C-alpha positions as CSV (number, residue, x, y, z in Angstrom):
1,M,0.0,0.0,0.0
2,I,1.1,3.5,-0.6
3,R,-0.1,6.1,1.8
4,F,-0.3,9.8,1.6
5,A,-1.8,11.8,4.4
6,F,-2.2,15.4,5.3
7,S,-3.3,17.0,8.6
8,P,-5.4,20.1,8.2
9,A,-4.5,21.3,11.6
10,R,-0.8,21.1,10.9
11,C,-0.2,22.2,7.3
12,A,-0.2,25.6,5.5
13,A,-2.4,26.0,2.4
14,P,0.4,26.0,-0.2
15,A,2.0,22.9,1.3
16,C,-1.3,21.1,1.4
17,L,-1.8,21.9,-2.3
18,V,1.6,20.5,-3.1
19,A,0.8,17.3,-1.2
20,A,-2.6,17.0,-2.8
21,R,-1.1,17.3,-6.3
22,F,1.5,14.8,-5.4
23,V,-1.1,12.3,-4.3
24,A,-3.2,12.9,-7.4
25,A,-0.3,12.4,-9.7
26,R,0.6,9.1,-8.1
27,L,-3.0,7.9,-8.0
28,V,-3.6,8.6,-11.7
29,A,-0.3,6.8,-12.6
30,G,-1.3,3.8,-10.5
31,C,-4.7,3.6,-11.9
32,A,-3.4,3.8,-15.5
33,L,-1.0,0.9,-14.8
34,A,-3.7,-1.1,-13.2
35,A,-5.9,-0.6,-16.2
36,L,-3.3,-2.3,-18.4
37,V,-3.8,-5.6,-16.7
38,A,-7.6,-5.8,-16.7
39,Q,-7.7,-8.2,-13.8
40,A,-10.7,-7.8,-11.5
41,P,-9.7,-8.5,-7.9
42,A,-11.5,-11.5,-6.4
43,R,-11.4,-13.2,-3.1
44,A,-8.4,-15.6,-3.1
45,D,-8.8,-19.3,-2.4
46,A,-12.3,-19.3,-3.9
47,P,-13.0,-22.3,-6.3
48,T,-14.4,-21.4,-9.6
49,A,-16.4,-23.5,-12.1
50,S,-13.8,-23.5,-14.9
51,P,-10.1,-23.0,-13.9
52,A,-8.3,-20.5,-16.1
53,A,-4.6,-20.5,-17.1
54,D,-2.2,-19.4,-14.4
55,Q,-1.8,-15.6,-14.4
56,A,1.7,-14.4,-15.2
57,L,1.6,-10.7,-14.3
58,A,-0.6,-8.3,-12.3
59,I,-0.6,-4.6,-11.5
60,H,-3.1,-3.2,-9.0
61,G,-3.4,0.1,-7.3
62,Q,-5.4,1.7,-4.4
63,Y,-5.9,5.0,-2.7
64,T,-7.5,5.6,0.7
65,L,-8.1,8.8,2.6
66,V,-9.2,8.7,6.3
67,A,-10.2,12.0,7.9
68,Q,-10.8,11.5,11.6
69,G,-11.8,13.8,14.4
70,V,-12.5,13.7,18.1
71,G,-14.6,16.1,20.1
72,G,-14.3,17.2,23.7
73,F,-14.1,14.8,26.6
74,A,-13.1,14.8,30.3
75,S,-9.3,15.2,30.5
76,P,-8.3,16.4,34.1
77,Y,-4.6,15.6,33.4
78,A,-2.5,14.2,30.5
79,G,0.8,12.6,29.8
80,D,3.1,12.2,26.9
81,N,1.0,9.4,25.4
82,S,-2.5,10.8,26.1
83,L,-5.3,11.3,23.6
84,T,-6.0,15.0,23.2
85,P,-9.6,16.4,22.9
86,H,-10.7,18.6,20.0
87,Q,-8.6,17.6,17.1
88,V,-8.9,16.5,13.4
89,R,-6.2,14.6,11.5
90,A,-6.1,12.9,8.1
91,T,-4.2,10.2,6.4
92,N,-4.0,9.4,2.7
93,D,-2.3,6.3,1.2
94,A,-1.8,5.2,-2.4
95,T,-0.3,1.8,-3.3
96,L,0.9,-0.2,-6.2
97,Y,0.8,-4.0,-6.0
98,L,3.2,-5.4,-8.6
99,G,3.3,-9.2,-9.1
100,V,5.0,-11.6,-11.6
101,R,5.2,-15.4,-11.9
102,P,8.8,-16.4,-12.5
103,W,8.1,-20.1,-12.7
104,Q,5.3,-22.6,-12.0
105,G,3.6,-22.0,-8.7
106,A,5.8,-19.1,-7.7
107,E,4.9,-15.4,-7.3
108,V,7.1,-12.4,-6.6
109,W,5.3,-9.3,-5.2
110,V,6.5,-5.8,-4.3
111,N,4.3,-3.0,-2.8
112,P,5.9,0.4,-3.1
113,E,4.2,3.0,-0.8
114,I,4.2,6.7,-0.2
115,D,3.0,8.1,3.2
116,Q,2.4,11.5,4.6
117,G,0.3,12.6,7.6
118,F,-0.6,11.8,11.2
119,G,-3.1,9.9,13.3
120,L,-4.9,11.5,16.2
121,S,-2.4,12.6,18.8
122,N,0.4,11.2,16.6
123,T,-1.2,7.7,16.9
124,L,-1.2,7.8,20.7
125,G,-3.8,7.8,23.5
126,A,-5.8,4.6,23.2
127,A,-4.7,0.9,23.1
128,G,-7.5,0.2,20.7
129,F,-6.4,3.1,18.5
130,P,-9.2,4.3,16.2
131,S,-7.5,4.2,12.9
132,A,-5.5,1.3,11.5
133,E,-4.7,3.5,8.5
134,A,-2.5,5.6,10.8
135,Y,1.1,4.4,11.3
136,K,3.1,5.0,14.5
137,V,5.4,7.3,12.4
138,G,3.9,10.5,11.1
139,Q,5.4,13.0,8.8
140,F,4.1,16.2,7.1
141,S,6.2,15.6,3.9
142,P,5.4,12.6,1.7
143,Y,8.0,9.8,1.9
144,F,8.6,6.5,0.1
145,K,8.7,3.0,1.7
146,L,8.9,-0.4,0.1
147,Q,6.5,-2.1,2.6
148,R,6.4,-5.5,1.0
149,A,8.8,-7.5,-1.2
150,F,8.3,-11.2,-1.0
151,V,8.2,-14.5,-2.9
152,R,5.5,-17.1,-2.5
153,Q,5.7,-20.7,-3.7
154,T,2.6,-22.9,-3.9
155,I,3.1,-26.7,-4.1
156,A,0.1,-28.9,-5.1
157,L,-0.4,-31.9,-2.8
158,G,-3.4,-33.5,-4.4
159,G,-7.1,-33.5,-3.8
160,A,-9.8,-31.6,-5.6
161,A,-8.8,-29.1,-8.3
162,L,-8.8,-25.5,-7.0
163,D,-8.6,-22.2,-8.8
164,V,-7.2,-19.6,-6.5
165,G,-8.7,-16.4,-7.8
166,P,-6.7,-13.2,-8.6
167,G,-6.6,-10.3,-6.1
168,I,-4.3,-8.0,-4.2
169,N,-0.9,-9.8,-3.8
170,Q,-2.4,-12.9,-5.4
171,L,-2.0,-14.2,-9.0
172,R,-4.6,-16.5,-10.4
173,L,-3.4,-20.1,-9.9
174,A,-4.7,-23.5,-10.7
175,T,-3.7,-25.9,-7.9
176,T,-5.2,-28.5,-5.6
177,A,-7.2,-28.1,-2.4
178,N,-4.4,-29.9,-0.5
179,R,-1.3,-27.8,-0.9
180,L,1.8,-26.2,0.7
181,V,2.3,-22.5,0.5
182,I,5.7,-20.9,1.5
183,T,6.1,-17.1,1.8
184,A,9.5,-15.4,2.4
185,G,10.6,-11.8,2.4
186,K,9.2,-8.5,3.7
187,M,5.5,-8.7,4.6
188,G,2.9,-8.1,7.3
189,V,2.3,-10.9,9.8
190,G,-1.4,-10.2,9.3
191,D,-1.1,-11.2,5.6
192,V,-0.9,-14.8,6.8
193,F,-2.1,-15.0,10.4
194,D,-5.2,-13.9,12.3
195,T,-7.2,-13.1,9.1
196,N,-10.9,-12.6,9.2
197,R,-13.4,-12.2,6.4
198,Y,-15.4,-9.5,8.3
199,A,-12.8,-7.6,10.3
200,H,-9.3,-7.4,8.9
201,D,-9.2,-4.6,6.3
202,P,-9.1,-1.0,7.5
203,R,-9.6,0.2,3.9
204,G,-12.9,-1.6,3.6
205,D,-14.3,-2.6,7.0
206,F,-13.5,-1.6,10.6
207,L,-10.9,0.9,11.4
208,N,-10.0,0.2,15.1
209,W,-6.7,-1.6,15.7
210,S,-8.3,-4.1,18.1
211,L,-11.0,-5.0,15.7
212,V,-9.0,-5.6,12.5
213,D,-6.5,-7.6,14.5
214,T,-6.7,-9.5,17.8
215,G,-5.5,-6.7,20.2
216,S,-3.3,-8.9,22.4
217,F,-1.6,-10.5,19.4
218,D,1.8,-8.8,19.8
219,Y,3.0,-9.6,16.3
220,A,6.4,-8.7,15.0
221,A,6.5,-5.4,13.0
222,N,8.4,-2.2,12.6
223,A,6.6,1.2,13.2
224,W,4.9,0.8,9.8
225,G,3.6,-2.7,10.5
226,Y,5.9,-4.8,8.4
227,T,8.8,-7.2,9.0
228,Y,11.1,-9.8,7.4
229,G,10.4,-13.5,7.8
230,V,9.2,-16.8,6.4
231,A,5.9,-18.6,6.8
232,A,4.6,-22.0,5.7
233,E,0.9,-22.9,5.3
234,W,-0.2,-26.5,4.9
235,Y,-3.8,-27.0,3.6
236,Q,-5.3,-30.5,4.1
237,G,-9.0,-30.9,3.6
238,P,-10.9,-28.5,5.9
239,W,-7.8,-27.9,8.0
240,A,-4.8,-25.6,7.7
241,L,-1.7,-25.4,9.8
242,R,0.5,-22.3,9.6
243,A,3.9,-21.5,11.1
244,G,6.1,-18.4,10.8
245,L,9.4,-17.0,12.0
246,Y,9.8,-13.2,11.9
247,N,12.3,-10.5,13.0
248,L,11.3,-8.3,15.9
249,S,12.3,-4.6,16.1
250,K,15.8,-3.9,17.4
251,V,14.1,-2.2,20.4
252,P,10.5,-2.5,21.5
253,N,8.2,-0.3,19.3
254,G,11.2,0.6,17.2
255,I,11.7,1.7,13.6
256,A,14.6,-0.6,12.7
257,L,14.2,-4.4,12.4
258,E,16.6,-7.1,13.3
259,S,18.1,-8.8,10.3
260,D,19.4,-12.1,11.7
261,F,16.5,-13.4,13.8
262,S,18.5,-12.7,17.0
263,Q,15.2,-11.3,18.4
264,N,12.3,-13.1,16.8
265,A,8.7,-14.0,16.9
266,L,7.6,-17.6,16.4
267,I,3.9,-18.0,15.4
268,V,1.8,-21.1,15.0
269,E,-1.9,-21.2,13.8
270,V,-4.4,-23.9,13.3
271,E,-7.5,-23.3,11.2
272,R,-10.6,-25.4,10.7
273,R,-13.1,-24.4,7.9
274,F,-16.6,-25.7,7.9
275,S,-20.2,-25.1,6.7
276,L,-23.2,-24.5,8.9
277,A,-26.6,-24.8,7.1
278,G,-24.8,-24.2,3.8
279,H,-22.9,-21.1,5.0
280,P,-19.1,-21.0,5.3
281,G,-17.3,-20.4,8.5
282,A,-13.9,-20.8,10.1
283,V,-12.2,-21.0,13.5
284,R,-8.5,-20.2,14.0
285,V,-6.3,-20.5,17.1
286,T,-3.0,-18.6,17.0
287,A,-0.1,-18.8,19.5
288,F,3.0,-16.7,19.5
289,R,6.3,-16.7,21.3
290,N,8.4,-13.5,21.2
291,R,12.0,-13.8,22.2
292,G,14.2,-10.8,22.8
293,Q,15.3,-8.1,25.2
294,F,12.2,-7.5,27.2
295,A,11.5,-5.8,30.6
296,R,9.2,-6.9,33.3
297,F,7.1,-4.0,34.6
298,D,7.7,-4.8,38.3
299,D,11.4,-5.1,37.7
300,A,11.5,-1.7,36.2
301,L,9.6,-0.2,39.1
302,A,11.9,-1.9,41.6
303,W,15.0,-0.6,39.7
304,A,13.6,3.0,39.8
305,S,12.9,2.7,43.5
306,A,16.4,1.3,44.3
307,H,18.1,4.0,42.2
308,G,16.2,6.9,43.7
309,S,14.4,8.2,40.7
310,S,13.2,11.7,41.4
311,L,9.6,12.5,41.9
312,G,7.9,13.3,38.6
313,Q,10.6,11.5,36.5
314,T,9.2,9.0,34.0
315,P,10.3,5.5,34.9
316,D,12.3,3.6,32.3
317,L,12.1,0.0,31.1
318,A,15.5,0.0,29.3
319,P,17.8,-0.7,32.4
320,V,16.1,-4.0,33.2
321,R,15.6,-5.4,29.8
322,R,17.0,-9.0,29.4
323,R,16.6,-11.9,27.1
324,Q,13.3,-13.6,27.8
325,D,10.1,-14.9,26.1
326,R,6.7,-13.3,25.9
327,L,3.8,-15.7,25.2
328,G,0.3,-15.2,23.9
329,I,-2.7,-17.0,22.4
330,A,-5.6,-15.8,20.3
331,F,-9.0,-17.2,19.1
332,N,-10.6,-16.0,15.9
333,A,-13.9,-17.1,14.3
334,E,-16.0,-16.0,11.4
335,Q,-19.4,-17.3,10.3
336,E,-21.7,-16.4,7.4
337,V,-25.3,-16.4,8.8
338,T,-27.2,-15.5,5.6
339,G,-26.1,-14.4,2.2
340,S,-26.1,-10.8,3.6
341,L,-25.0,-11.2,7.2
342,G,-21.7,-12.4,8.7
343,L,-20.5,-12.4,12.3
344,F,-17.0,-12.6,13.8
345,L,-15.6,-13.2,17.3
346,R,-12.0,-12.6,18.6
347,G,-10.4,-13.2,21.9
348,G,-6.9,-13.1,23.1
349,W,-4.4,-13.2,26.1
350,S,-0.7,-12.3,26.4
351,D,1.7,-12.2,29.3
352,G,1.0,-8.8,30.8
353,R,3.8,-8.9,33.3
354,I,6.2,-8.2,30.4
355,E,6.2,-5.2,28.2
356,T,4.5,-5.2,24.8
357,Y,7.1,-5.4,22.0
358,D,5.7,-4.3,18.7
359,F,1.9,-3.9,18.5
360,T,-0.1,-2.2,21.2
361,D,-0.7,-2.2,25.0
362,I,-3.4,-4.9,25.3
363,D,-2.9,-8.0,27.5
364,R,-6.4,-9.5,27.1
365,T,-9.2,-8.7,24.7
366,V,-12.7,-9.9,23.5
367,A,-14.3,-8.5,20.3
368,F,-17.6,-9.4,18.7
369,G,-19.4,-7.9,15.7
370,G,-20.7,-8.4,12.2
371,A,-21.3,-6.9,8.8
372,L,-24.6,-6.7,6.9
373,A,-24.8,-6.2,3.1
374,G,-27.5,-3.7,2.0
375,K,-29.7,-6.1,0.1
376,G,-32.6,-5.4,2.4
377,W,-32.7,-1.7,1.5
378,G,-31.9,-2.1,-2.2
379,R,-28.1,-1.5,-1.9
380,P,-26.6,-5.0,-2.0
381,Q,-23.1,-3.6,-2.7
382,D,-23.1,-1.4,0.5
383,T,-22.1,-2.7,4.0
384,L,-23.2,-1.8,7.5
385,G,-20.8,-2.9,10.2
386,L,-21.2,-2.9,14.0
387,A,-18.7,-4.3,16.6
388,G,-17.6,-3.9,20.2
389,V,-14.4,-4.7,21.9
390,V,-13.2,-4.8,25.5
391,N,-9.4,-4.5,26.1
392,G,-7.6,-5.0,29.4
393,I,-4.2,-5.0,31.0
394,S,-2.6,-7.0,33.8
395,A,-2.2,-5.7,37.4
396,A,1.6,-5.2,36.8
397,H,0.8,-3.2,33.7
398,Q,-1.6,-1.0,35.6
399,R,1.1,-0.4,38.3
400,W,3.5,0.7,35.6
401,L,1.1,3.2,34.1
402,A,0.1,4.4,37.6
403,A,3.7,5.2,38.3
404,G,3.9,7.4,35.2
405,G,5.4,4.8,32.9
406,L,4.7,4.9,29.2
407,G,3.5,2.1,26.9
408,V,3.6,1.7,23.2
409,L,0.5,3.9,22.7
410,V,-0.8,4.8,26.1
411,G,0.5,6.6,29.2
412,D,-1.3,9.5,30.9
413,G,1.3,10.1,33.6
414,A,-0.9,8.7,36.3
415,L,-3.6,6.0,36.6
416,P,-5.5,6.4,39.9
417,R,-8.6,4.7,38.6
418,P,-7.9,2.0,36.1
419,G,-10.6,0.4,34.0
420,A,-11.1,-1.7,30.9
421,E,-11.0,0.1,27.6
422,Q,-14.4,-0.3,26.0
423,I,-15.0,0.5,22.3
424,V,-18.0,0.4,20.0
425,E,-17.5,1.0,16.3
426,A,-20.1,1.4,13.6
427,Y,-19.6,2.1,9.9
428,Y,-21.6,2.4,6.7
429,A,-19.7,1.8,3.4
430,F,-21.4,3.3,0.4
431,R,-20.2,1.8,-2.9
432,P,-21.7,3.6,-5.9
433,V,-19.2,1.8,-8.2
434,G,-17.3,-1.5,-8.0
435,W,-13.9,0.2,-7.7
436,G,-14.7,2.8,-5.0
437,S,-16.4,3.4,-1.7
438,L,-17.2,6.2,0.7
439,T,-17.5,5.2,4.4
440,L,-18.8,7.0,7.4
441,D,-17.4,5.7,10.7
442,Y,-18.2,6.3,14.4
443,Q,-16.3,5.0,17.5
444,H,-17.2,5.5,21.1
445,I,-14.1,4.9,23.4
446,A,-14.8,4.6,27.1
447,N,-11.7,4.8,29.4
448,P,-9.1,5.6,26.7
449,G,-5.7,4.3,27.8
450,Y,-7.4,2.3,30.6
451,N,-8.1,5.5,32.5
452,R,-11.6,6.0,34.0
453,D,-10.7,9.7,34.7
454,R,-10.5,10.5,31.0
455,G,-13.1,10.2,28.2
456,P,-15.4,8.9,26.9
457,A,-14.1,10.0,23.5
458,N,-16.4,10.1,20.4
459,V,-14.4,9.7,17.2
460,F,-15.9,10.4,13.8
461,A,-14.3,9.5,10.4
462,L,-14.8,9.8,6.7
463,R,-13.0,7.2,4.5
464,I,-12.7,7.4,0.7
465,H,-11.3,4.4,-1.1
466,A,-10.6,3.5,-4.7
467,G,-8.9,0.4,-6.0
468,L,-8.2,-1.3,-9.3
């Protein structure tokens, strides 16, 4: 994906015009390239009646704008990582997805991207942050990143013939239902693990971080959400077994990634697909083990006390970091109920005594929601989504924040009255054409940053998306 973003509250008019022209030029170029291919994206791994020849080349493009604002809310005090009332921010992203088949069963993909802009409070203030289109790194000037560059090899293992349809980062492929898929290079962990049909795409469905992914799944990633690694997927009948090894950041929540797996994430996932009353569904269980230089919250507080940290000084995790493991497990289910309605459920736990490494400050989470196509009101291509999530942290994590410690995304300088973060999100995606959509989104965040003294925050968003 390629992302451009501008923040109306931060930029001067001439600079905004330059950024807008820059975005428009890249978008037009991307759409022109995509039109050369004439491949309509389809859901991958969907059998078709008559398998076509393997696709050799694909060029896709997309553009997404998310303008998001929050109104006033109770904020008796604030810290470095607090959500600020009364603000509006915007992100734009444009992407090219370039794929080629060098030999039978193989695909090579690169995703060049340009980013510019900021999330609310520079993507801080809520563990379930309200926009998964906002990176942890924000800049006013557009900048280039090669977010994905990977090779994928599919090996047929027999069974029924299967036509894997073309789509984003997927070439059309004739293979078999039983197969082995190996992916290596730079990618997002979420490209392979913890996927969900109804809640996994911030450009098309929910926006909140803890709805599009399991909030406690501390997956390996740099500040942009990508990493280097290798994953293998074994499909056998209705089952799938996945395993992956990825580089963690050099330091928790860092920009630079390890390159030698000296600090790494090991992930294993089991999936079972099924049909209920003729409607498809799936259940996934994902376990992860992160190994690297981690700190325990209570060790950091004890170190601060023993070394006489002055009153008001922010405690530090770095002095007590040592090599250890952080474990977690997640549950993820999806079920089509009717031809128009689908539901999803997520739940997860991770070891909250140890600091979060790369994702967000959530030690346990439960999310439930669904998506309803607009067939009932004469708009079958539109989607109405509604979901809720409750996020929590361990007692040790609470003590850390209460002492003024900072997390990946949260830290109000104090936490006298901790509480679970409770979020409800609703969206309506209006799709007047097959290649574009306009979405109105609303989120209610109670106890942002696990702080009952602050909030609730009401967040409104407008999302514009186009893709070819």
